[in-house]
C-alpha positions in Angstrom: 57.2 79.4 -40.2 56.8 80.4 -43.9 57.3 84.1 -44.4 56.2 84.2 -48.0 53.3 86.5 -49.0 49.8 85.0 -49.2 47.9 85.3 -52.5 44.2 84.7 -52.9 43.3 83.7 -56.5 39.6 84.1 -57.5 38.4 82.7 -60.8 35.5 80.5 -61.9 37.7 78.6 -64.5 39.3 75.6 -62.7 41.9 75.2 -65.4 43.0 78.8 -65.0 43.0 78.4 -61.2 45.4 75.5 -61.5 47.6 77.3 -63.9 47.8 80.4 -61.6 48.5 78.1 -58.7 51.4 76.5 -60.4 52.8 79.9 -61.6 52.7 81.4 -58.1 53.8 78.4 -56.1 57.5 79.1 -56.2 57.3 82.5 -54.5 53.9 82.8 -52.8 51.5 81.0 -50.5 48.2 80.5 -52.4 44.5 80.0 -51.7 42.1 79.4 -54.6 38.5 80.4 -54.8 35.8 79.9 -57.5 33.5 82.7 -56.4 33.7 86.1 -54.8 31.5 85.0 -51.9 34.0 82.3 -51.0 36.9 84.7 -51.1 35.2 87.3 -48.9 34.2 84.6 -46.4 37.8 83.5 -46.1 39.1 87.0 -45.9 37.1 87.5 -42.7 39.3 84.8 -41.0 42.6 85.1 -42.9 43.8 88.3 -44.4 45.7 87.9 -47.7 48.6 90.0 -48.9 47.5 90.1 -52.6 44.3 89.2 -54.4 44.3 88.1 -58.1 40.7 88.7 -59.1 38.7 87.7 -62.2 36.0 90.2 -63.3 33.3 87.8 -64.4 32.3 85.5 -61.5 29.1 83.7 -60.5 27.2 85.7 -58.0 28.9 89.0 -57.1 31.4 90.0 -59.8 35.0 91.1 -59.4 34.1 94.8 -59.2 31.9 94.2 -56.1 34.4 92.0 -54.4 37.0 94.7 -54.9 34.7 97.5 -53.6 33.9 95.5 -50.5 37.6 94.9 -49.8 38.5 98.5 -50.3 35.5 99.8 -48.2 36.7 97.7 -45.2 39.4 99.4 -43.1 41.0 96.0 -42.3 41.5 95.1 -46.0 41.5 98.5 -47.9 45.2 98.4 -48.5 45.4 94.9 -50.0 46.6 95.1 -53.6 44.0 93.9 -56.1 45.2 92.6 -59.5 42.3 92.3 -61.9 42.4 89.5 -64.6 40.0 89.8 -67.6 39.6 88.9 -71.2 38.2 92.4 -71.8 40.7 95.2 -72.6 38.7 98.2 -73.5 38.9 101.6 -71.8 35.6 101.2 -70.1 36.6 98.0 -68.4 39.8 99.5 -67.2 38.0 102.6 -65.9 35.5 100.4 -64.0 38.5 98.5 -62.4 40.1 101.8 -61.4 36.9 103.1 -59.9 36.4 99.9 -58.0 39.8 100.4 -56.4 41.9 98.0 -58.3 45.7 98.4 -58.3 46.6 96.7 -61.6 45.1 95.0 -64.7 46.2 91.8 -66.6 44.5 90.8 -69.8 43.7 87.2 -70.6 45.4 85.3 -72.1 48.3 86.6 -70.1 52.0 86.1 -70.4 53.6 84.2 -67.5 56.3 86.7 -67.1 53.8 89.6 -67.0 51.8 88.0 -64.2 54.9 87.2 -62.2 56.3 90.6 -62.7 53.2 92.4 -61.6 52.8 90.0 -58.6 56.4 90.8 -57.6 55.8 94.5 -58.0 52.8 94.2 -55.7 54.9 92.2 -53.3 57.7 94.9 -53.2 55.0 97.6 -52.6 53.6 95.6 -49.7 57.1 95.1 -48.2 57.9 98.8 -48.6 54.6 99.7 -47.0 55.2 97.4 -44.1 58.6 98.9 -43.6 57.1 102.4 -43.6 54.4 101.3 -41.2 57.0 99.8 -38.9 59.1 103.0 -39.0 56.0 105.1 -38.5 55.0 102.9 -35.6 58.5 103.1 -34.1 58.5 106.9 -34.5 55.0 107.1 -33.0 56.1 104.9 -30.1 59.2 107.0 -29.6 57.3 110.2 -29.7 54.7 108.9 -27.3 57.4 107.6 -25.0 59.1 111.0 -25.2 55.8 112.8 -24.4 55.2 110.4 -21.4 58.7 111.0 -20.2 58.4 114.7 -20.5 55.1 114.6 -18.6 56.6 112.5 -15.9 59.7 114.8 -15.7 57.3 117.7 -15.4 56.1 116.1 -12.1 59.7 116.2 -10.9 60.1 119.8 -11.9 56.8 120.8 -10.3 57.8 119.0 -7.0 61.2 120.8 -7.0 59.5 124.1 -7.4 56.9 123.4 -4.7 59.6 122.1 -2.3 61.1 125.5 -2.0 57.9 126.7 -0.2 58.0 123.8 2.2 59.0 125.2 5.6 59.3 121.9 7.5 59.7 118.1 7.1 55.9 117.5 7.3 55.1 119.8 4.4 57.9 118.3 2.4 56.8 114.7 3.1 53.3 115.5 2.0 54.5 117.2 -1.3 56.7 114.2 -2.1 53.9 111.7 -1.6 51.5 113.9 -3.7 54.1 113.9 -6.5 54.5 110.1 -6.5 50.8 109.7 -6.5 50.7 111.5 -9.9 52.4 108.3 -11.2 49.5 106.3 -9.7 51.9 104.9 -7.0 51.3 104.0 -3.4 54.2 105.3 -1.4 55.5 106.0 2.1 58.3 108.4 3.0 60.6 108.9 6.0 62.4 112.2 6.6 65.0 112.5 9.3 66.3 115.6 11.0 68.7 116.1 13.9 65.8 116.3 16.3 63.1 114.1 14.9 62.2 111.2 12.5 59.0 111.6 10.5 57.3 108.8 8.6 54.4 109.7 6.4 51.9 108.2 3.9 48.2 108.6 3.1 47.6 106.2 6.1 48.8 109.0 8.4 51.9 110.1 10.3 54.2 107.7 12.1 52.0 104.6 11.6 53.9 102.0 13.6 54.2 99.3 11.0 55.1 101.7 8.2 57.6 103.4 10.4 59.2 100.0 11.3 59.5 99.0 7.6 61.0 102.4 6.7 63.5 102.1 9.6 64.5 98.7 8.2 64.9 99.6 4.5 66.8 102.9 5.2 69.9 100.8 5.3 69.3 98.8 2.1 71.3 100.9 -0.3 70.7 103.9 -2.6 68.1 102.1 -4.8 66.8 98.7 -3.8 63.9 96.7 -5.3 62.3 93.6 -3.9 59.2 92.2 -5.7 56.8 95.0 -6.3 58.5 97.4 -3.8 61.3 99.8 -4.5 63.3 101.8 -2.0 65.1 105.1 -2.7 67.6 106.3 0.0 69.1 109.7 -0.4 70.7 111.5 2.6 68.0 111.8 5.3 65.2 110.8 2.9 63.8 107.3 2.4 61.1 106.8 -0.2 59.3 103.4 -0.4 57.1 102.6 -3.5 54.7 99.7 -2.7 53.2 99.0 -6.2 55.9 99.0 -8.9 54.3 98.0 -12.2 56.3 94.8 -12.8 54.3 94.0 -16.0 55.7 97.2 -17.7 59.5 97.1 -17.6 59.8 100.5 -19.4 57.5 102.2 -17.0 59.4 100.6 -14.0 62.6 102.1 -15.4 61.1 105.6 -15.7 59.7 105.3 -12.1 63.2 104.4 -10.8 64.7 107.3 -12.7 62.1 109.8 -11.5 61.8 108.4 -8.0 65.6 108.8 -7.6 65.3 112.5 -8.8 62.4 113.2 -6.4 64.2 111.6 -3.5 67.4 113.4 -4.2 65.6 116.7 -4.6 63.8 116.1 -1.3 67.1 115.3 0.4 68.6 118.5 -0.8 65.5 120.4 0.5 65.8 118.7 3.8 69.4 119.9 4.2 68.2 123.4 3.4 65.3 123.1 5.9 67.8 122.0 8.5 70.1 124.9 7.7 67.3 127.3 7.8 66.0 125.9 11.1 69.5 126.1 12.6 69.8 129.7 11.3 66.4 130.6 12.8 67.4 129.0 16.1 70.7 130.9 16.3 69.0 134.2 15.4 66.4 133.7 18.1 69.2 132.9 20.5 71.1 136.0 19.6 68.0 138.1 19.8 67.3 136.7 23.2 70.9 137.1 24.4 71.5 140.6 23.0 69.3 142.5 25.7 71.1 140.6 28.4 74.5 141.4 26.9 73.4 145.1 26.9 72.3 144.9 30.5 75.5 143.2 31.5 77.6 145.9 29.7 75.7 148.6 31.4 76.3 147.0 34.8 80.0 146.5 34.0 80.3 150.2 33.0 78.5 151.3 36.2 80.8 149.1 38.3 83.8 150.4 36.4 82.9 154.0 37.0 82.1 153.4 40.7 85.4 151.4 41.2 87.4 154.1 39.4 86.0 156.7 41.7 86.7 154.6 44.8 90.2 153.7 43.6 91.0 157.4 42.9 89.8 158.3 46.4 91.8 155.5 47.9 95.0 156.7 46.1 94.4 160.3 47.3 94.0 159.2 50.9 97.0 156.9 50.6 99.2 159.8 49.3 98.0 162.0 52.2 98.6 159.3 54.8 102.0 158.6 53.3 103.0 162.3 53.6 101.9 162.5 57.2 103.8 159.3 58.1 107.1 160.8 57.0 107.0 163.1 60.1 107.0 160.2 62.5 109.3 157.8 60.6 112.3 160.0 60.8 113.3 159.3 57.2 115.9 161.2 55.3 114.8 163.3 52.4 116.2 160.8 50.0 114.3 158.0 51.6 111.1 160.0 51.5 111.6 160.6 47.8 112.2 156.9 47.2 109.0 155.9 49.1 107.0 158.6 47.2 108.3 157.4 43.8 107.5 153.7 44.7 104.0 154.6 45.7 103.5 156.6 42.5 104.7 153.7 40.4 102.2 151.3 41.9 99.4 153.8 41.6 100.3 154.2 37.8 100.1 150.5 37.4 96.6 150.4 38.9 95.5 153.3 36.6 96.9 151.3 33.6 94.9 148.2 34.7 91.8 150.3 34.8 92.5 151.6 31.3 92.8 148.0 30.0 89.5 147.1 31.5 87.9 150.2 29.8 89.3 148.9 26.5 87.8 145.5 27.0 84.4 147.1 27.8 84.7 149.1 24.5 85.4 145.9 22.5 82.4 144.2 24.1 80.3 147.2 23.2 81.4 147.0 19.6 80.7 143.3 19.5 77.1 143.9 20.8 76.6 146.7 18.2 77.8 144.3 15.4 75.3 141.6 16.5 72.5 144.2 16.6 73.4 145.4 13.0 73.4 141.8 11.8 70.0 141.0 13.3 68.6 144.2 11.8 69.3 143.0 8.2 
């Protein structure tokens, strides 16, 4: 494919057309026209890079051809090089007002024509490079804006997820976030107690649930045809309509889908922890009154047993003293028996004291639980 610039040469002099054609042949693609109408008709189907235009033409003149080209958005930036035998200030001003870019007087020097054509070519090349850079910058800016907007969906979901109290609310928030990317999705959230599958088709639709159960073992990120799966912790996110015709958008969806799924998994762990904490608190709140009742009962039993034991020890001492009269023991033997009885009674009193300490520790434990629940 020839990458040389295309030059339209417009002049009603066939000899001059042939000369211009030969001069430009080495560096440019040329098309020759004997009238302005023929040139404009061709421009409609094939856009030139440069136009070398005579002023005096049959039909519409060079000024009008130039004005029509400059008034058209598609051709307004084509350089126009006027060629004329006239070289007065009025002619040059009219060329300038018509929108011309340069002026060459007939008869012209070959070097002058080639030099001005080359200058026009360099200007065109520079403009194209600037357009490409501007286009790249615009595409980059647009891509950044799109990416920031899509990332905003992720941030918005993460913010909303903190208010989700259970798996059902989190699943609905995740589906709503993915729908902002114009995606059809299904999600499965798993807890220690339940497995929830959700999409806009409803909760726990049998076929969707079976598909989600199957793909949950397919790896962290897995794509097959137009479907893409994200598995993070206890979250499985299934996208059903990946835009395969837009590779860049597919890449952004994979990035943002992974962030959303990972964020949902983190929130699921927090919900599980919060649920477990609520369950434990409820269990403690339920158990605390029973613990108090049990402690009261133990203390009552302790006091009653202490009184009974004290009474038994008093009666034992009295019976032991009376028995000495009939046993015929010596004084030493009586003292030994009394000391032995006293030692055993002291041991029983010590055992009661240990039970009282245990009751005190249990009471402190119950008070600590109550203070914890009151926070």
